[in-house]
N, C-alpha and C positions, 0 to 999 in steps of 0.2 A: 504494500500500500504506500502511496506517495506521501512524503512528509511535507506538510503545508506550513510549518512554523516559519514566521518571518524572522529576518535577521536584522538587528540594530547594532550600531556602534556609537560610542561616545565621540564627541568632538575632540580631535587630537590636541594635546597641550600646545599652546602657542598659536593655535589656529581656530580658536573659538569665535563664533559669530557674536559680536558685541550686542547686536539687537535681539538675539535669541540664545543666550548663554546656556539655557537649561534644555534646549532641544537636542535630539539625537538624530543620526542619519539612518534612514531605512535603505539598506543596500540591495543592489541587484543580485539576486540569489545565484544566478549563473556565474557571476564573477567572484563572489566573496563567500557564499554560504556552502559550497560543496568541495569535496576533496579534489574534484577535477578543475577547480577554479583557476589555479595558476596555468594549467594547460590551455584552458579556454581563452584566457587573456593573452597568452603567448601566441596562440594561433591567430588571434585577431590582430595583434600588433605586428607580428612577422609578415603576415600576408599584406598588410598595409605598406610596410617598409619595402618589401620586395617589389611591390607594384610601382614604387616611386624610385627605382634605380639602385637600391641598396642590395648588397649580396651578404649572405650569411657566412660567418667564419667557418673554415673547414674543420677546425678542432673545437673551438668554443662556439656553440650554437646560439649563445645569447649575445654574441658580438655581431654587429652589422657594419658594413664598410661601404663607403662610396668614394670613388676616385674621380678626380677631374684634372687631367694632365698630370702635373707633378704634385698636386694637392690631394689630401686625403681627409675624409670625414669618418670619425669613429663613434659608434653608438653602442654603449654597453648597458644591457638590460638586466635588472635584478627585480623580478616580479613587477611592481609598479614604480620602482625607483629607476631612473635612467641617468647615466653619466654620458655626456657627449662633448666632443672637442674636435677641432680641426686646425690644420695649418693655414686656413683661409677664413677670415672672420665672416665673410658673406655666406659661406656654407653653414656656419653656425646659426646665423640669423634666418636663413631659409629653412633650416630644420625646425627651429622654434616656431616659425609661422606655420609650417606644415602640420606639426603636432597639435598646435592650439586650434587650428581649423577643424581637425578631425576629432580630437579628444578634449575633455574638460581638464586641462592640465595647466599648471602654473610653473613658470621658470623661476628657480630659486637663485639664479645668478651664478657667480663664480663658486666653484666647489669648495666648501669649508668643512662639511661634515657628511659622512656617508657610512651607513651600517656600523655606527659606533666609532668609526675612525675620524679623528680630527685632521684636517688637511690645511696646512698653512702654505700658501704660494707666494714666493717672493721673486725678485729679478735674479737672485743667485741660485734658486732651487726650490725644492718642495720638502716640507717637513711633515712627517706622519707621526701621530701620537694618540694615546688614549688616556690622557691624564684626568679628564673628567670622569671617565669610567673607573679609573683607579680610586678616585675620591669617593665615588658612589659605592664601590664594593667594600672599601674600608669602613664606610658608615654603615653599610648593610650588616656587616658581621661585628659591629661595635669595636673596631680596631683603631678608632681615632687617636687614642692615647697610647697605642702599643709602642714598645721600645724598638727603635729602628735597628736593622741589621745591614751590614755592608755588603753581604753576598746572599743570594737566594738559597744556598745550600752549603753545608759545611764541606770543607775541602776533602775530596775523595770519599764523600759519604755514600754508603750503599745501604739502602733500606732492605729489610727482609720481611717475611710474612709475620714474624713475631707472634707465633701461635700461643705463647704463654702470656702475652700482653693483655691489658684490660681493654675491653671494647669501648668504642665511642659511638656517638649518634651517627648512624650510617647516612641518614638524610641530610644532616648538616654537612658532613664530610663531602658527599657527592655534590651538594650545592656549591660548596667552596671550590671544588675541583672544576665544576662546570663554568663558574665565573672566571677562573684563572685560565682555562682552555681558550675562552673567548678572547682573553687579553693577549694570548700568544700570537695573534694576528699582526701585532706590531712590536712584540717584545721577545725577540730571540734570546735575550739574556736570561729569561726565566723558563725557556722551553724545556731544557733537560730536567730541571727540578720539578716542573709541573707534570711532565710525562712520567717521571719516576713515581711520584705520589699517586698518579692516576691508576697505577697498576694494582692498588690495594683498595679499590672501591667496594669489593664484595664484603670483606670483614675488616674494616679499618680499626687500628689499634691506637693507643695513646701515642706511641712513637711516631706513627704516620701523621697524626694530627699535629704533633710538634713540628714535623717537617713542613707541613702545609702552612702553619702559622709563621714559620721562618720565612716563607716566600712573601707573606703579607708584611712581615717586618721589613723585608728588603724593599717592597713597593712603597712603604712609608718613607724609607730612606731615599728612594729614587722614583718619585711619582711621575716626573715629567720626561723621563728618558724616551727617546723616539728615534725613528729612522730618518736620515738626511739623504736626500737625492740631489746632489749638486748638478746645476745646469751644464756647466762646462767641465765635462770629463769624457774620457774615451767611451765609445759605444761599441762594445764587443761582448760576446757571451763567454763567461769563464765560470768554472765550478771548483769547489773544494770538497773533498771527501775524507772522512776520518772514522775511526772506530776505537772504542776501548777494547779491552780483552777480558772476557769472562767477568764483567763487572757486576752481574747479578749474583749475589751470594747464595741464592736459593737454587736456581737451575743452571748457573754458570754460563748463561748466554750473554752475548756482547750487545752493545748499543751502537747502532749506525748513526752517524751525523753527516749531513750534507748541506751545502748552501750554494746558491747560484747568483751570479752577478751580471748585470748589464753595465759594463764599464765599472765605475766606482759605486754602483747602486745595488744594494742587496734586494733582490726581488722574490726570492723563494728560499725556504729552509726546511729541513726535515730532521726529526729525531725519532728513532723507532728501535725497539728491541728486536734483535734478529730472531728468526724462526728456527734457526739451527744452532747446535752447540759447536762452535769453532774449536778445532784442536790446536790452533796456533794463532798468533797475532796476525800473521800474513793472511790466513784464511778469513779472519774477522774483517780485515781491511778490504779484502777482495769482494766479500759479500756487500760491504758498505758501498764500494765503488759501483757495484751492479745497480744498487738502488739509486745512486746519484746519476748514473748513466741513463737510467730510465727517465728520470726527471729532465735531464738535458735534452733527450730526444723529443719529449713532449714539448719543451720550450722551443726547440728548433722549428718544429712544425707550427706551433702557435705564432712564432715570429714571422713566418712566411706570409700570414694574413696581413701583417703590418708592413710587408714589403721588404723584410730583412732576411738575408740568407746567411746563416751562421753555421756552416759545416766545419768539421775538424775542430770542434770545441775543445779547449784545454780543460782537463780535469786534474787538479793538483792533489797529489797523494804524498804522504810523508813516509811511505814504506817502500823501499827499493825492491823487495821481493815481490810485492804485489804488482808493481809496474812490469817486472820481468815476466810474470805469469800472463798479464794482459797482452804483452807483445809477443809471447811465444805460444803459438796455437797447439803445440804438441803436448798432449796430456801425459803426465808422468806420475810416479808414485805419490808425490806430494799434493797432487790436485785431482786424482781420479775419483776420490770419494766425494768431492764437492758436487752438489746437485747441478744438473745440466743447465737449469734456468739461470744460474749465476754466470755461466760462461758466455752469455751474449755480449759481455764486455769485449771479448776477443773479436767477435763478428763486427761489432761497431768500430773497433780499432782498424780492422782490415779494410772496412769500407770507407775509412777516413771520415766517419761521422764524429769520432772523438779522437783526442790525442792525450795520452797520460804523461804527465811530467812530474818530476820530483820537486816537492816543496819541503823546505826546512820545517821540522816539527814545531819550532817556536812561532812560525808564521802561518801555520795552518789554522785558519779561523774556524773551521768546522769542529775543531777541538772543543769549542764552547758548548757544543750540542751533545757531548758524549760523557761528560763527567763534571764533578764539582772541583773548584780551584780555590787556592788561597787568594787573598785580596789583590795582591800586585798582579798576578797572572790574569785573574778575572777582569780587572779593570783594563788591562792591556788588550785582551780579546774583545771586550765590549766596544772599545774605541776603534780597534782594527776592523771589526765586522761592519762598522758604519753607523754606530749609534752615537747620538749627542744629546746634551741638555740644551734646550733653546736659550 
């Protein structure tokens, strides 16, 4: 039987109608009240844009592109939020007029806030941060007066299941982890600590809660830290890959870390516990390199939509043996036990999609995503990876 209940929403904060502050919106059920709503809206919008000369991205289907000789117009869609920009101001104006004629939409002007990210655009570059969100979650969990900490996790700290430890409120723990995971969108400095604590959401103990509170104490110390994207820097794709070795003291699995740059701009980063138990540091690094390589290939294809061809991308690795395995396609006793899916590193190297190069351990910024550090090393990595205080 059809469900006939109507759907209403409150007026969003900051957009209340001064003449009717107590009224609510009755929404169109097809667009807002059903599970299929986002699909229905996407079909409506994409059909409209395709009809007006835009093409869909080959990798990201929510990206729409229009080219006019040497100029390009980019439209990125996230449900009913849209970011757009162009190398030609008239194309931006045409897009605004086009959308406002067809849909009841308002232009918010220059991008300053999007999906929780604060965006500050200057003539020197762009600064991304989430300090308003940091303030909100510190207030949410009543950490306004918490004692600050200089790092998000103790040096070389490794949490275990702690089966003898005292239980804590699982709902509170998961809520704290969820808030912190959202923050990692602009804070690679807390990525490792958050991912480590997130492994214990089933039965969190007091020791795990202390580790989570340590992250909040660090956020209290560094609330405004963010990513800086300088305007005048080289524009090439480069990646860094690293791994700890058997860092998990429960199952002895290693943690892969990877980060990808466009020139001096950090645009992507990963931290993930490996699915295998590596029997050497070389193997752990090799598996991490495979994960990094997969991300690089995705970015190469994505960048083709923007008109950039970045083949033979450098992946910096600080393990000489790992580089030798990638460059040597012959399987031998040290590598034959490694699962085949990790060996596509070698295929990509042979096809000149990637090139593996030696990086000094001290300069491998992906190290930040694999373990905890003392203050001096941590601060060095935070600066080197591309984070600043405004």
